[in-house]
VEXBAVEX-725723 format. One record per residue (C-alpha): residue number from 1; x, y, z. Coordinates in pm, whole numbers. Layout:
% VEXBAVEX-725723
r nr:NUM	east:X	north:Y	up:Z $
...
//
This chain:
% VEXBAVEX-725723
r nr:1	east:3894	north:1300	up:-5147 $
r nr:2	east:3810	north:996	up:-4935 $
r nr:3	east:3800	north:1220	up:-4631 $
r nr:4	east:3541	north:1455	up:-4786 $
r nr:5	east:3334	north:1157	up:-4903 $
r nr:6	east:3333	north:1020	up:-4547 $
r nr:7	east:3242	north:1361	up:-4410 $
r nr:8	east:2955	north:1389	up:-4661 $
r nr:9	east:2828	north:1038	up:-4576 $
r nr:10	east:2844	north:1101	up:-4202 $
r nr:11	east:2657	north:1431	up:-4249 $
r nr:12	east:2391	north:1252	up:-4453 $
r nr:13	east:2359	north:980	up:-4190 $
r nr:14	east:2318	north:1239	up:-3914 $
r nr:15	east:2051	north:1415	up:-4117 $
r nr:16	east:1861	north:1090	up:-4175 $
r nr:17	east:1893	north:987	up:-3812 $
r nr:18	east:1755	north:1323	up:-3699 $
r nr:19	east:1466	north:1297	up:-3944 $
r nr:20	east:1380	north:945	up:-3831 $
r nr:21	east:1413	north:1036	up:-3464 $
r nr:22	east:1171	north:1327	up:-3486 $
r nr:23	east:911	north:1111	up:-3664 $
r nr:24	east:948	north:818	up:-3430 $
r nr:25	east:927	north:1044	up:-3122 $
r nr:26	east:593	north:1188	up:-3230 $
r nr:27	east:470	north:839	up:-3319 $
r nr:28	east:594	north:709	up:-2984 $
r nr:29	east:418	north:994	up:-2803 $
r nr:30	east:94	north:920	up:-2988 $
r nr:31	east:127	north:549	up:-2911 $
r nr:32	east:199	north:619	up:-2543 $
r nr:33	east:-103	north:849	up:-2516 $
r nr:34	east:-343	north:608	up:-2688 $
r nr:35	east:-315	north:322	up:-2436 $
r nr:36	east:-367	north:558	up:-2143 $
r nr:37	east:-689	north:685	up:-2297 $
r nr:38	east:-797	north:339	up:-2406 $
r nr:39	east:-728	north:195	up:-2061 $
r nr:40	east:-948	north:458	up:-1898 $
r nr:41	east:-1239	north:453	up:-2141 $
r nr:42	east:-1373	north:97	up:-2099 $
r nr:43	east:-1435	north:140	up:-1727 $
r nr:44	east:-1577	north:487	up:-1769 $
r nr:45	east:-1802	north:383	up:-2057 $
r nr:46	east:-1927	north:79	up:-1866 $
r nr:47	east:-1984	north:291	up:-1554 $
r nr:48	east:-2176	north:550	up:-1754 $
r nr:49	east:-2389	north:283	up:-1919 $
r nr:50	east:-2465	north:73	up:-1610 $
r nr:51	east:-2405	north:275	up:-1294 $
r nr:52	east:-2447	north:646	up:-1364 $
r nr:53	east:-2826	north:611	up:-1379 $
r nr:54	east:-2837	north:575	up:-1000 $
r nr:55	east:-2490	north:684	up:-884 $
r nr:56	east:-2454	north:977	up:-1125 $
r nr:57	east:-2158	north:1062	up:-1347 $
r nr:58	east:-1963	north:1188	up:-1044 $
r nr:59	east:-2079	north:909	up:-806 $
r nr:60	east:-2287	north:1144	up:-589 $
r nr:61	east:-2640	north:1125	up:-736 $
r nr:62	east:-2792	north:882	up:-483 $
r nr:63	east:-3098	north:790	up:-690 $
r nr:64	east:-3295	north:487	up:-567 $
r nr:65	east:-3088	north:478	up:-247 $
r nr:66	east:-2755	north:448	up:-430 $
r nr:67	east:-2460	north:521	up:-205 $
r nr:68	east:-2229	north:817	up:-267 $
r nr:69	east:-1926	north:651	up:-423 $
r nr:70	east:-1702	north:944	up:-333 $
r nr:71	east:-1760	north:867	up:36 $
r nr:72	east:-1761	north:488	up:15 $
r nr:73	east:-1525	north:297	up:243 $
r nr:74	east:-1535	north:-13	up:22 $
r nr:75	east:-1203	north:-118	up:-126 $
r nr:76	east:-1171	north:-278	up:-470 $
r nr:77	east:-1256	north:-627	up:-340 $
r nr:78	east:-1573	north:-504	up:-171 $
r nr:79	east:-1677	north:-312	up:-478 $
r nr:80	east:-1619	north:-614	up:-703 $
r nr:81	east:-1846	north:-814	up:-472 $
r nr:82	east:-2116	north:-542	up:-475 $
r nr:83	east:-2115	north:-505	up:-853 $
r nr:84	east:-2112	north:-882	up:-903 $
r nr:85	east:-2373	north:-981	up:-644 $
r nr:86	east:-2575	north:-662	up:-596 $
r nr:87	east:-2742	north:-573	up:-265 $
r nr:88	east:-3079	north:-430	up:-177 $
r nr:89	east:-3203	north:-223	up:-471 $
r nr:90	east:-2870	north:-253	up:-653 $
r nr:91	east:-2895	north:-527	up:-914 $
r nr:92	east:-2634	north:-794	up:-972 $
r nr:93	east:-2429	north:-744	up:-1284 $
r nr:94	east:-2275	north:-1092	up:-1296 $
r nr:95	east:-2498	north:-1188	up:-1591 $
r nr:96	east:-2446	north:-863	up:-1783 $
r nr:97	east:-2073	north:-797	up:-1736 $
r nr:98	east:-1770	north:-1021	up:-1756 $
r nr:99	east:-1531	north:-1036	up:-1458 $
r nr:100	east:-1288	north:-818	up:-1656 $
r nr:101	east:-1558	north:-558	up:-1723 $
r nr:102	east:-1660	north:-560	up:-1357 $
r nr:103	east:-1298	north:-494	up:-1261 $
r nr:104	east:-1284	north:-207	up:-1511 $
r nr:105	east:-1599	north:-52	up:-1359 $
r nr:106	east:-1456	north:-94	up:-1009 $
r nr:107	east:-1124	north:60	up:-1111 $
r nr:108	east:-1306	north:358	up:-1256 $
r nr:109	east:-1534	north:392	up:-952 $
r nr:110	east:-1226	north:420	up:-730 $
r nr:111	east:-1127	north:735	up:-919 $
r nr:112	east:-1447	north:908	up:-807 $
r nr:113	east:-1303	north:1033	up:-480 $
//
């Protein structure tokens, strides 16, 4: 009798563990996917709002003398400087964007290769 009660309890525990595992896996997958999307969006949204007018959504537009970002040799440090200080017709964004936002824009611009 005790043996069948233990067997029943262990079966119930396995069932509950399987049910909890399947729910937590889908929740974990959703949670893992959300930060990846959220991490990408701020830089892309800021780029679209502030840079795409001249550089284009793909970095190749070249309006107002804007350089083709897909062919740029500037590394992240150089791009941070350009976005912060501006040069020629490109305006400075140091008064519009925080240093964190500038880094997000730069990180996104480096994906336009």
